[in-house]
Biotite code that builds the C-alpha atoms (Angstrom):
import biotite.structure as struc

atoms = struc.array([
    struc.Atom([-92.638, 114.347, 181.727], chain_id="A", res_id=1, res_name="MET", atom_name="CA", element="C"),
    struc.Atom([-90.520, 111.664, 183.266], chain_id="A", res_id=2, res_name="HIS", atom_name="CA", element="C"),
    struc.Atom([-89.709, 111.186, 186.901], chain_id="A", res_id=3, res_name="GLU", atom_name="CA", element="C"),
    struc.Atom([-86.133, 110.103, 187.680], chain_id="A", res_id=4, res_name="ILE", atom_name="CA", element="C"),
    struc.Atom([-84.601, 109.121, 191.025], chain_id="A", res_id=5, res_name="ASN", atom_name="CA", element="C"),
    struc.Atom([-81.103, 110.413, 191.769], chain_id="A", res_id=6, res_name="CYS", atom_name="CA", element="C"),
    struc.Atom([-78.737, 107.487, 192.386], chain_id="A", res_id=7, res_name="PRO", atom_name="CA", element="C"),
    struc.Atom([-76.695, 109.460, 194.925], chain_id="A", res_id=8, res_name="HIS", atom_name="CA", element="C"),
    struc.Atom([-79.261, 111.201, 197.100], chain_id="A", res_id=9, res_name="CYS", atom_name="CA", element="C"),
    struc.Atom([-82.341, 109.161, 196.185], chain_id="A", res_id=10, res_name="GLY", atom_name="CA", element="C"),
    struc.Atom([-84.399, 112.315, 195.559], chain_id="A", res_id=11, res_name="LYS", atom_name="CA", element="C"),
    struc.Atom([-86.992, 112.111, 192.744], chain_id="A", res_id=12, res_name="ALA", atom_name="CA", element="C"),
    struc.Atom([-87.232, 114.875, 190.183], chain_id="A", res_id=13, res_name="PHE", atom_name="CA", element="C"),
    struc.Atom([-89.131, 115.476, 186.969], chain_id="A", res_id=14, res_name="LYS", atom_name="CA", element="C"),
    struc.Atom([-87.617, 116.316, 183.584], chain_id="A", res_id=15, res_name="ILE", atom_name="CA", element="C"),
    struc.Atom([-89.125, 116.989, 180.185], chain_id="A", res_id=16, res_name="ASP", atom_name="CA", element="C"),
    struc.Atom([-88.725, 114.775, 177.089], chain_id="A", res_id=17, res_name="GLU", atom_name="CA", element="C"),
    struc.Atom([-85.660, 116.594, 175.722], chain_id="A", res_id=18, res_name="ALA", atom_name="CA", element="C"),
    struc.Atom([-83.765, 116.303, 179.035], chain_id="A", res_id=19, res_name="GLY", atom_name="CA", element="C"),
    struc.Atom([-84.784, 112.666, 179.405], chain_id="A", res_id=20, res_name="TYR", atom_name="CA", element="C"),
    struc.Atom([-83.545, 111.920, 175.843], chain_id="A", res_id=21, res_name="ALA", atom_name="CA", element="C"),
    struc.Atom([-80.202, 113.607, 176.614], chain_id="A", res_id=22, res_name="ASP", atom_name="CA", element="C"),
    struc.Atom([-79.722, 111.597, 179.809], chain_id="A", res_id=23, res_name="ILE", atom_name="CA", element="C"),
    struc.Atom([-80.711, 108.372, 178.051], chain_id="A", res_id=24, res_name="LEU", atom_name="CA", element="C"),
    struc.Atom([-78.264, 109.133, 175.230], chain_id="A", res_id=25, res_name="LYS", atom_name="CA", element="C"),
    struc.Atom([-75.438, 109.733, 177.712], chain_id="A", res_id=26, res_name="GLN", atom_name="CA", element="C"),
    struc.Atom([-76.145, 106.448, 179.439], chain_id="A", res_id=27, res_name="VAL", atom_name="CA", element="C"),
    struc.Atom([-76.301, 104.583, 176.111], chain_id="A", res_id=28, res_name="ARG", atom_name="CA", element="C"),
    struc.Atom([-73.127, 106.245, 174.829], chain_id="A", res_id=29, res_name="ASP", atom_name="CA", element="C"),
    struc.Atom([-71.296, 105.385, 178.056], chain_id="A", res_id=30, res_name="GLY", atom_name="CA", element="C"),
    struc.Atom([-72.435, 101.763, 177.951], chain_id="A", res_id=31, res_name="GLU", atom_name="CA", element="C"),
    struc.Atom([-71.629, 101.547, 174.258], chain_id="A", res_id=32, res_name="PHE", atom_name="CA", element="C"),
    struc.Atom([-68.134, 102.937, 174.814], chain_id="A", res_id=33, res_name="GLU", atom_name="CA", element="C"),
    struc.Atom([-67.546, 100.488, 177.666], chain_id="A", res_id=34, res_name="GLN", atom_name="CA", element="C"),
    struc.Atom([-68.737, 97.531, 175.575], chain_id="A", res_id=35, res_name="GLN", atom_name="CA", element="C"),
    struc.Atom([-66.641, 98.678, 172.635], chain_id="A", res_id=36, res_name="LEU", atom_name="CA", element="C"),
    struc.Atom([-63.592, 99.024, 174.869], chain_id="A", res_id=37, res_name="HIS", atom_name="CA", element="C"),
    struc.Atom([-64.197, 95.537, 176.362], chain_id="A", res_id=38, res_name="ASP", atom_name="CA", element="C"),
    struc.Atom([-64.572, 93.968, 172.918], chain_id="A", res_id=39, res_name="ARG", atom_name="CA", element="C"),
    struc.Atom([-61.438, 95.667, 171.625], chain_id="A", res_id=40, res_name="LEU", atom_name="CA", element="C"),
    struc.Atom([-59.536, 94.437, 174.669], chain_id="A", res_id=41, res_name="GLU", atom_name="CA", element="C"),
    struc.Atom([-60.776, 90.874, 174.077], chain_id="A", res_id=42, res_name="LEU", atom_name="CA", element="C"),
    struc.Atom([-59.849, 91.082, 170.394], chain_id="A", res_id=43, res_name="ALA", atom_name="CA", element="C"),
    struc.Atom([-56.368, 92.290, 171.298], chain_id="A", res_id=44, res_name="GLU", atom_name="CA", element="C"),
    struc.Atom([-55.955, 89.445, 173.803], chain_id="A", res_id=45, res_name="GLN", atom_name="CA", element="C"),
    struc.Atom([-57.146, 86.910, 171.193], chain_id="A", res_id=46, res_name="ASP", atom_name="CA", element="C"),
    struc.Atom([-54.610, 88.323, 168.751], chain_id="A", res_id=47, res_name="LYS", atom_name="CA", element="C"),
    struc.Atom([-51.774, 87.987, 171.293], chain_id="A", res_id=48, res_name="ARG", atom_name="CA", element="C"),
    struc.Atom([-52.842, 84.420, 172.067], chain_id="A", res_id=49, res_name="ASN", atom_name="CA", element="C"),
    struc.Atom([-52.957, 83.534, 168.352], chain_id="A", res_id=50, res_name="ALA", atom_name="CA", element="C"),
    struc.Atom([-49.478, 84.971, 167.818], chain_id="A", res_id=51, res_name="VAL", atom_name="CA", element="C"),
    struc.Atom([-48.088, 83.020, 170.785], chain_id="A", res_id=52, res_name="GLU", atom_name="CA", element="C"),
    struc.Atom([-49.745, 79.835, 169.551], chain_id="A", res_id=53, res_name="LEU", atom_name="CA", element="C"),
    struc.Atom([-48.318, 80.342, 166.063], chain_id="A", res_id=54, res_name="ALA", atom_name="CA", element="C"),
    struc.Atom([-44.838, 80.941, 167.505], chain_id="A", res_id=55, res_name="LYS", atom_name="CA", element="C"),
    struc.Atom([-45.106, 77.780, 169.597], chain_id="A", res_id=56, res_name="THR", atom_name="CA", element="C"),
    struc.Atom([-46.257, 75.730, 166.608], chain_id="A", res_id=57, res_name="GLN", atom_name="CA", element="C"),
    struc.Atom([-43.433, 77.051, 164.438], chain_id="A", res_id=58, res_name="VAL", atom_name="CA", element="C"),
    struc.Atom([-40.902, 76.281, 167.177], chain_id="A", res_id=59, res_name="ALA", atom_name="CA", element="C"),
    struc.Atom([-42.291, 72.744, 167.577], chain_id="A", res_id=60, res_name="ASN", atom_name="CA", element="C"),
    struc.Atom([-42.178, 72.130, 163.841], chain_id="A", res_id=61, res_name="GLU", atom_name="CA", element="C"),
    struc.Atom([-38.648, 73.477, 163.731], chain_id="A", res_id=62, res_name="SER", atom_name="CA", element="C"),
    struc.Atom([-37.571, 71.140, 166.543], chain_id="A", res_id=63, res_name="HIS", atom_name="CA", element="C"),
    struc.Atom([-39.221, 68.188, 164.794], chain_id="A", res_id=64, res_name="LYS", atom_name="CA", element="C"),
    struc.Atom([-37.486, 69.028, 161.521], chain_id="A", res_id=65, res_name="ALA", atom_name="CA", element="C"),
    struc.Atom([-34.177, 69.431, 163.336], chain_id="A", res_id=66, res_name="GLU", atom_name="CA", element="C"),
    struc.Atom([-34.604, 66.078, 165.066], chain_id="A", res_id=67, res_name="ALA", atom_name="CA", element="C"),
    struc.Atom([-35.450, 64.426, 161.743], chain_id="A", res_id=68, res_name="ALA", atom_name="CA", element="C"),
    struc.Atom([-32.345, 65.957, 160.135], chain_id="A", res_id=69, res_name="LYS", atom_name="CA", element="C"),
    struc.Atom([-30.179, 64.828, 163.067], chain_id="A", res_id=70, res_name="ASP", atom_name="CA", element="C"),
    struc.Atom([-31.561, 61.299, 162.762], chain_id="A", res_id=71, res_name="ALA", atom_name="CA", element="C"),
    struc.Atom([-30.892, 61.317, 159.018], chain_id="A", res_id=72, res_name="GLU", atom_name="CA", element="C"),
    struc.Atom([-27.334, 62.568, 159.597], chain_id="A", res_id=73, res_name="ILE", atom_name="CA", element="C"),
    struc.Atom([-26.706, 59.820, 162.153], chain_id="A", res_id=74, res_name="GLN", atom_name="CA", element="C"),
    struc.Atom([-28.134, 57.220, 159.756], chain_id="A", res_id=75, res_name="ASP", atom_name="CA", element="C"),
    struc.Atom([-25.915, 58.454, 156.926], chain_id="A", res_id=76, res_name="LEU", atom_name="CA", element="C"),
    struc.Atom([-22.853, 58.497, 159.206], chain_id="A", res_id=77, res_name="LYS", atom_name="CA", element="C"),
    struc.Atom([-23.597, 54.897, 160.225], chain_id="A", res_id=78, res_name="ALA", atom_name="CA", element="C"),
    struc.Atom([-23.933, 53.885, 156.576], chain_id="A", res_id=79, res_name="LYS", atom_name="CA", element="C"),
    struc.Atom([-20.689, 55.688, 155.755], chain_id="A", res_id=80, res_name="LEU", atom_name="CA", element="C"),
    struc.Atom([-18.870, 53.947, 158.604], chain_id="A", res_id=81, res_name="ASP", atom_name="CA", element="C"),
    struc.Atom([-20.301, 50.581, 157.525], chain_id="A", res_id=82, res_name="ALA", atom_name="CA", element="C"),
    struc.Atom([-19.157, 51.262, 153.949], chain_id="A", res_id=83, res_name="GLY", atom_name="CA", element="C"),
    struc.Atom([-15.634, 52.109, 155.132], chain_id="A", res_id=84, res_name="GLU", atom_name="CA", element="C"),
    struc.Atom([-15.483, 48.900, 157.171], chain_id="A", res_id=85, res_name="VAL", atom_name="CA", element="C"),
    struc.Atom([-16.749, 46.900, 154.187], chain_id="A", res_id=86, res_name="ALA", atom_name="CA", element="C"),
    struc.Atom([-14.133, 48.523, 151.902], chain_id="A", res_id=87, res_name="ARG", atom_name="CA", element="C"),
    struc.Atom([-11.422, 47.801, 154.453], chain_id="A", res_id=88, res_name="GLY", atom_name="CA", element="C"),
    struc.Atom([-12.469, 44.173, 154.658], chain_id="A", res_id=89, res_name="LEU", atom_name="CA", element="C"),
    struc.Atom([-12.726, 43.944, 150.888], chain_id="A", res_id=90, res_name="ALA", atom_name="CA", element="C"),
    struc.Atom([-9.085, 45.020, 150.646], chain_id="A", res_id=91, res_name="VAL", atom_name="CA", element="C"),
    struc.Atom([-7.825, 42.895, 153.555], chain_id="A", res_id=92, res_name="ARG", atom_name="CA", element="C"),
    struc.Atom([-9.447, 39.627, 152.529], chain_id="A", res_id=93, res_name="VAL", atom_name="CA", element="C"),
    struc.Atom([-7.699, 39.423, 149.125], chain_id="A", res_id=94, res_name="PRO", atom_name="CA", element="C"),
    struc.Atom([-4.386, 40.494, 150.677], chain_id="A", res_id=95, res_name="ILE", atom_name="CA", element="C"),
    struc.Atom([-4.696, 37.784, 153.310], chain_id="A", res_id=96, res_name="THR", atom_name="CA", element="C"),
    struc.Atom([-5.556, 35.280, 150.593], chain_id="A", res_id=97, res_name="GLY", atom_name="CA", element="C"),
    struc.Atom([-2.526, 36.334, 148.551], chain_id="A", res_id=98, res_name="LEU", atom_name="CA", element="C"),
    struc.Atom([-0.279, 36.109, 151.581], chain_id="A", res_id=99, res_name="GLN", atom_name="CA", element="C"),
    struc.Atom([-1.445, 32.572, 152.278], chain_id="A", res_id=100, res_name="SER", atom_name="CA", element="C"),
    struc.Atom([-0.589, 31.658, 148.676], chain_id="A", res_id=101, res_name="LEU", atom_name="CA", element="C"),
    struc.Atom([2.705, 33.542, 148.401], chain_id="A", res_id=102, res_name="LEU", atom_name="CA", element="C"),
    struc.Atom([4.295, 32.694, 151.757], chain_id="A", res_id=103, res_name="LEU", atom_name="CA", element="C"),
    struc.Atom([4.560, 28.924, 151.092], chain_id="A", res_id=104, res_name="PRO", atom_name="CA", element="C"),
    struc.Atom([5.971, 29.669, 147.631], chain_id="A", res_id=105, res_name="MET", atom_name="CA", element="C"),
    struc.Atom([8.521, 32.079, 149.061], chain_id="A", res_id=106, res_name="ALA", atom_name="CA", element="C"),
    struc.Atom([9.545, 29.585, 151.749], chain_id="A", res_id=107, res_name="ARG", atom_name="CA", element="C"),
    struc.Atom([10.073, 26.851, 149.223], chain_id="A", res_id=108, res_name="SER", atom_name="CA", element="C"),
    struc.Atom([12.124, 29.162, 147.000], chain_id="A", res_id=109, res_name="MET", atom_name="CA", element="C"),
    struc.Atom([14.343, 30.163, 149.898], chain_id="A", res_id=110, res_name="TRP", atom_name="CA", element="C"),
    struc.Atom([14.795, 26.598, 150.988], chain_id="A", res_id=111, res_name="LEU", atom_name="CA", element="C"),
    struc.Atom([15.745, 25.447, 147.469], chain_id="A", res_id=112, res_name="GLU", atom_name="CA", element="C"),
    struc.Atom([18.323, 28.194, 146.947], chain_id="A", res_id=113, res_name="ALA", atom_name="CA", element="C"),
    struc.Atom([21.898, 26.926, 146.203], chain_id="A", res_id=114, res_name="PRO", atom_name="CA", element="C"),
    struc.Atom([24.235, 26.959, 149.217], chain_id="A", res_id=115, res_name="PRO", atom_name="CA", element="C"),
    struc.Atom([26.728, 29.375, 147.685], chain_id="A", res_id=116, res_name="VAL", atom_name="CA", element="C"),
    struc.Atom([27.202, 32.999, 148.434], chain_id="A", res_id=117, res_name="LEU", atom_name="CA", element="C"),
    struc.Atom([23.596, 33.938, 148.660], chain_id="A", res_id=118, res_name="SER", atom_name="CA", element="C"),
    struc.Atom([21.183, 35.644, 150.765], chain_id="A", res_id=119, res_name="MET", atom_name="CA", element="C"),
    struc.Atom([20.553, 34.087, 154.138], chain_id="A", res_id=120, res_name="ALA", atom_name="CA", element="C"),
    struc.Atom([17.316, 32.324, 154.562], chain_id="A", res_id=121, res_name="ARG", atom_name="CA", element="C"),
    struc.Atom([15.094, 34.591, 156.533], chain_id="A", res_id=122, res_name="PRO", atom_name="CA", element="C"),
    struc.Atom([13.025, 33.281, 159.332], chain_id="A", res_id=123, res_name="THR", atom_name="CA", element="C"),
    struc.Atom([9.512, 33.388, 158.126], chain_id="A", res_id=124, res_name="MET", atom_name="CA", element="C"),
    struc.Atom([6.705, 33.291, 160.493], chain_id="A", res_id=125, res_name="GLY", atom_name="CA", element="C"),
    struc.Atom([3.344, 34.779, 160.612], chain_id="A", res_id=126, res_name="PRO", atom_name="CA", element="C"),
    struc.Atom([3.591, 38.537, 160.706], chain_id="A", res_id=127, res_name="GLY", atom_name="CA", element="C"),
    struc.Atom([7.352, 38.766, 160.046], chain_id="A", res_id=128, res_name="THR", atom_name="CA", element="C"),
    struc.Atom([8.726, 40.646, 157.117], chain_id="A", res_id=129, res_name="ALA", atom_name="CA", element="C"),
    struc.Atom([11.286, 39.142, 154.810], chain_id="A", res_id=130, res_name="LEU", atom_name="CA", element="C"),
    struc.Atom([14.644, 40.661, 155.732], chain_id="A", res_id=131, res_name="SER", atom_name="CA", element="C"),
    struc.Atom([17.405, 38.724, 154.078], chain_id="A", res_id=132, res_name="PRO", atom_name="CA", element="C"),
    struc.Atom([21.037, 39.311, 154.949], chain_id="A", res_id=133, res_name="SER", atom_name="CA", element="C"),
    struc.Atom([24.125, 38.262, 153.034], chain_id="A", res_id=134, res_name="LEU", atom_name="CA", element="C"),
    struc.Atom([26.064, 35.370, 154.426], chain_id="A", res_id=135, res_name="SER", atom_name="CA", element="C"),
    struc.Atom([27.995, 32.321, 153.234], chain_id="A", res_id=136, res_name="ILE", atom_name="CA", element="C"),
    struc.Atom([26.243, 28.949, 153.505], chain_id="A", res_id=137, res_name="HIS", atom_name="CA", element="C"),
    struc.Atom([28.043, 25.654, 153.703], chain_id="A", res_id=138, res_name="LYS", atom_name="CA", element="C"),
])
């Protein structure tokens, strides 16, 4: 026989082995259920935290990849712009060189033209186009 004190009234009473085993089993089952519930709750919280962490990591990696792509796009745009400038200069430099060779030749040809009915000598200066007009020279 076991003697048990009531937690509410404090009165002591005696119970046999079968009753004591039943009470002990109830207490153990209740504690076990509470511990199981607590552990399941912790596991669920750990799962939520892991999911949030994974989402954050994926978002960070995505932002890093996006930033790298943006930087690469800017770099390629700069290279493209530099290539266009270089092509423009490559075309302008020979044209300027040809103009410096052809303008003196054109001036000398116009100055040596016979003074008969011919085209008027255009005024040639830097940046002016040749625009001859018909006139009579004396």
